[in-house]
C-alpha positions in Angstrom: -10.6 -18.2 -22.0 -11.8 -15.5 -24.4 -11.0 -13.1 -22.1 -8.1 -14.3 -21.0 -6.5 -13.9 -24.6 -7.5 -10.7 -25.5 -5.8 -9.6 -22.2 -2.8 -11.9 -23.9 -2.7 -9.7 -26.9 -3.2 -6.5 -24.9 -0.4 -7.3 -23.1 1.6 -8.8 -25.5 2.0 -11.9 -23.4 3.6 -15.2 -24.3 0.4 -17.4 -23.5 -2.7 -17.0 -22.0 -4.7 -20.3 -19.6 -7.8 -20.2 -18.4 -6.4 -22.6 -15.3 -4.0 -20.7 -12.8 -2.3 -23.8 -12.3 -1.3 -24.1 -15.6 0.7 -21.1 -15.1 2.3 -21.7 -11.6 3.6 -25.1 -12.5 5.2 -24.0 -15.8 8.5 -25.2 -15.2 9.9 -22.0 -17.2 7.7 -19.1 -14.8 10.1 -18.7 -12.0 7.6 -15.8 -10.3 4.0 -15.8 -10.2 2.3 -12.4 -9.7 -1.3 -12.7 -8.3 -3.6 -9.7 -9.5 -7.0 -11.8 -8.8 -9.6 -10.1 -6.6 -9.2 -10.6 -3.0 -10.3 -13.3 -1.6 -8.3 -15.3 -4.1 -5.1 -14.0 -3.0 -4.2 -16.9 -0.5 -5.4 -19.8 -2.0 -3.2 -19.2 -5.2 -0.3 -17.6 -2.8 0.5 -20.7 -1.4 -0.3 -22.8 -4.7 2.9 -20.5 -6.3 5.1 -21.3 -2.9 4.5 -24.8 -2.8 5.7 -25.1 -6.3 8.7 -23.3 -5.4 7.6 -19.6 -7.4 8.5 -16.6 -6.0 5.4 -14.4 -5.4 4.6 -10.8 -6.2 0.7 -11.0 -4.7 -1.4 -7.5 -4.7 -2.1 -6.8 -1.4 -3.8 -7.8 0.5 -1.9 -10.4 1.0 -4.9 -11.7 2.8 -8.0 -10.6 4.3 -7.6 -12.4 7.7 -4.7 -11.7 10.1 -4.0 -16.1 10.5 -3.9 -16.6 6.6 -1.3 -13.2 6.4 1.0 -14.9 9.2 0.7 -18.9 7.5 1.7 -17.0 4.1 5.0 -15.3 5.6 5.9 -18.0 7.2 5.8 -20.6 3.9 7.4 -17.7 2.6 10.2 -17.6 5.4 10.6 -21.3 5.7 10.9 -22.1 1.5 13.5 -19.4 1.3 11.7 -17.5 -1.1 10.8 -13.8 -2.3 7.6 -12.7 -1.4 6.6 -9.0 -2.0 3.9 -6.5 -2.1 3.1 -3.7 -4.3 3.2 -1.1 -1.8 4.1 0.8 -4.7 4.1 4.3 -3.3 7.6 4.0 -1.3 9.2 4.0 -4.8 8.5 8.2 -5.1 12.1 9.1 -5.1 10.6 12.3 -3.0 9.1 9.8 -0.4 12.6 8.1 -0.5 14.0 11.6 0.4 11.9 12.0 2.9 12.9 8.5 4.4 16.5 9.8 4.0 16.3 13.1 6.1 14.5 11.7 8.6 17.1 9.3 9.4 19.5 11.7 9.3 17.7 13.4 12.8 16.7 16.9 10.3 13.6 16.6 11.2 14.3 16.7 15.4 11.3 15.2 17.0 8.4 14.3 14.6 5.2 15.1 17.2 2.0 14.7 14.5 1.5 12.5 11.6 -1.4 13.3 9.3 -2.9 13.5 6.0 -5.1 11.4 3.8 -6.6 9.5 1.0 -9.0 10.5 -1.2 -10.9 9.0 -4.5 -14.1 9.5 -5.9 -14.5 6.4 -7.7 -17.3 5.2 -5.4 -19.4 8.7 -5.2 -22.1 7.8 -7.0 -24.9 5.4 -5.5 -24.7 3.4 -8.8 -20.9 2.9 -8.9 -20.1 -0.8 -8.4 -17.2 -3.2 -7.7 -16.0 -6.7 -6.6 -14.4 -4.8 -3.6 -17.6 -3.4 -1.9 -18.3 -7.0 -1.5 -16.9 -8.4 1.8 -16.8 -12.0 0.3 -15.0 -10.9 -2.6 -12.5 -7.2 -1.2 -12.9 -8.4 2.5 -14.1 -6.8 5.3 -12.9 -3.6 5.1 -13.4 -1.7 1.6 -12.0 2.1 2.8 -9.1 1.3 5.0 -8.0 -2.1 3.3 -7.8 -0.5 0.0 -6.7 2.2 0.5 -5.6 3.7 4.1 -3.1 0.3 4.1 -1.1 2.1 1.6 -1.1 5.2 3.6 -0.4 3.4 6.6 2.6 1.1 5.2 3.7 4.7 3.5 3.8 6.8 6.8 5.6 4.1 9.0 8.2 3.5 5.7 9.2 7.3 6.0 9.2 7.7 9.3 10.7 4.7 10.5 7.6 5.3 13.2 5.0 2.1 13.9 1.5 2.4 14.6 0.8 1.1 17.9 -2.9 1.9 18.9 -6.1 3.1 16.7 -8.9 4.8 17.5 -11.5 4.4 14.5 -14.6 5.3 12.7 -16.0 3.7 10.0 -19.4 5.3 7.1 -21.0 3.9 4.9 -22.3 6.8 2.9 -24.6 4.4 0.8 -26.1 1.2 2.8 -27.4 -0.2 0.0 -26.6 0.9 -3.7 -27.5 -0.2 -7.2 -25.8 -3.1 -9.3 -26.8 -4.3 -12.7 -29.2 -6.8 -10.8 -30.8 -4.4 -8.6 -30.5 -3.0 -5.2 -27.8 -4.4 -2.5 -26.8 -3.9 0.8 -23.2 -2.7 1.2 -21.4 -4.0 4.4 -18.3 -2.5 3.6 -16.9 1.2 4.5 -17.1 4.5 2.0 -14.8 6.5 4.1 -12.5 6.2 7.6 -10.9 8.5 10.0 -8.5 7.1 12.4 -6.4 8.6 15.0 -3.0 6.5 16.2 -0.5 6.6 18.3 3.3 5.4 17.2 6.4 3.8 18.9 8.9 6.2 18.8 5.7 9.0 20.6 3.6 10.8 18.0 0.1 11.1 17.6 -1.5 11.3 14.2 -4.9 10.8 12.0 -5.8 9.9 8.6 -8.7 11.2 6.6 -10.1 8.1 4.3 -12.7 8.4 1.4 -13.6 7.1 -1.5 -16.8 8.9 -2.5 -14.9 12.3 -2.2 -15.8 13.7 -5.4 -13.0 15.3 -7.2 -10.4 13.4 -5.8 -9.3 10.8 -7.9 -6.4 9.8 -6.1 -5.0 12.5 -3.9 -3.0 10.9 -1.2 -0.8 13.0 1.0 1.2 13.4 4.4 2.6 15.4 6.6 5.0 15.0 9.1 5.5 18.1 11.9 8.8 17.8 13.3 10.5 20.3 15.9 13.5 20.9 13.9 11.6 20.1 10.1 8.4 19.8 8.9 7.6 17.6 5.3 4.7 17.6 3.3 4.3 15.3 0.5 1.0 15.4 -2.1 0.7 12.7 -4.2 -1.0 15.4 -6.8 2.4 16.8 -7.3 4.3 13.6 -6.7 8.1 15.7 -7.7 7.8 18.2 -5.3 8.5 18.2 -1.5 8.0 20.9 0.7 10.6 21.1 3.5 9.1 23.5 6.1 11.7 25.1 8.7 11.1 27.8 11.6 13.0 30.3 9.5 12.5 29.0 5.8 10.8 27.2 3.8 11.0 25.3 0.7 9.6 23.5 -1.9 12.2 20.7 -3.1 11.7 19.8 -6.9 12.9 16.2 -8.3 16.5 16.6 -8.9 18.9 13.6 -8.6 21.7 16.0 -8.0 19.5 17.7 -5.3 18.3 13.9 -3.4 19.9 11.9 -1.2 21.7 9.1 -3.2 19.1 6.0 -1.4 16.4 8.4 -3.2 18.3 9.4 -6.3 18.6 5.9 -7.5 14.9 6.1 -7.8 15.1 8.9 -10.3 14.8 7.4 -13.8 14.1 10.5 -15.8 16.1 13.3 -16.2 14.7 16.9 -13.8 11.7 18.4 -15.0 10.8 15.3 -17.1 7.6 13.6 -14.6 8.0 10.7 -13.4 5.1 8.9 -11.6 3.2 5.9 -10.6 3.9 3.5 -13.2 7.3 4.2 -12.6 6.7 3.8 -9.2 5.3 0.0 -10.1 8.4 -0.3 -12.3 10.7 0.2 -9.5 8.9 -2.3 -7.1 9.0 -4.7 -10.0 12.3 -4.0 -10.7 13.8 -4.5 -7.0 11.5 -7.6 -6.4 13.6 -9.2 -9.8 16.6 -8.3 -8.3 15.6 -9.9 -5.0 15.2 -12.6 -7.0 18.3 -13.1 -8.3 19.9 -12.9 -4.9 19.7 -9.3 -4.0 19.2 -7.0 -1.3 17.2 -4.2 -2.3 16.4 -1.6 0.5 12.7 -0.9 1.2 11.3 -3.9 -1.0 7.8 -4.4 0.8 7.7 -7.9 1.8 5.1 -11.0 3.0 6.0 -8.8 6.3 4.3 -6.0 5.4 1.5 -7.6 3.8 0.8 -9.3 7.3 1.4 -6.3 9.2 -1.5 -4.6 7.0 -3.7 -7.2 8.1 -3.2 -6.6 11.7 -3.7 -3.1 11.3 -6.9 -3.6 9.1 -8.1 -6.1 11.8 -7.5 -3.2 14.5 -9.0 -0.4 12.7 -12.4 -2.7 12.5 -12.1 -4.0 16.1 -11.6 -0.5 17.0 -14.8 1.1 15.4 -16.8 -1.7 16.7 -16.1 -1.6 20.1 -16.1 2.5 19.8 -12.4 1.8 21.6 -8.8 2.5 21.4 -7.0 -1.2 20.0 -3.2 -1.9 19.8 -1.6 -3.4 17.1 0.5 -6.1 17.6 4.6 -5.1 18.1 6.5 -5.1 15.0 9.5 -6.9 15.5 12.7 -4.8 14.9 15.9 -6.9 14.6 
């Protein structure tokens, strides 16, 4: 309870409790945000939904496909909002890519590729509850950051991954925790090749032990008429490539499509970043709770989708073969 009170003061929250049920069942709580270790998500989300509360659940929605499907169905049956913070969707320049692809400016997208690189686990002594499959799930590099990349690329391209071929690597078979060495059973790195329902092929490189890469997230869409590159290290810019001319588009509301300009919150030249994405995500969640229909809000269906792609990656790596990903129902 001491930690809860300390965090209450830091967050300037109205109250704190050592029992989640006290907040979940409180009559003056309308929306429950689940920001706890992965293995606890299912129980807390289910409890909140059964209490009639809207839910924002950190990814993964669940560490297994069956649980993710069950939570998606429970939220749908109850009519409650269930959202998952795939917040990279809320960069204006990502929305700009989405709109340009929708308008057909890319021509035919042939290759979708990129990477997500971090270094917070680059040392053997680096440790975190996510390393433990009992707390974080059976997949770490893909389950933690790969799902963000796939979600964003599917969101912006409008295409869905239908087959994967994955290689996983555990760089440190053992790590040194505070209680001594322990076996590592989750991957530090991954390379995933894939095919999409739009006829494109692609690949993503994931690494949580890449020294110097703090949170380097990037994608490239290669089209016959135009190509687009977004780099999280430079989120205010979008590279637009053409056969005869290429240019660097800088975030400015007057130069963006309306659907992208809607997420511009500060004047051009004033940095807008990751926290602004979270703010926009939460604002759209609460708009949905109030009965609105915000475009592109990541729902529990997207959390279920992430669980299905993660499972396909794990099966592919274990079998050393291509594995199909369950199709997305469109409509």
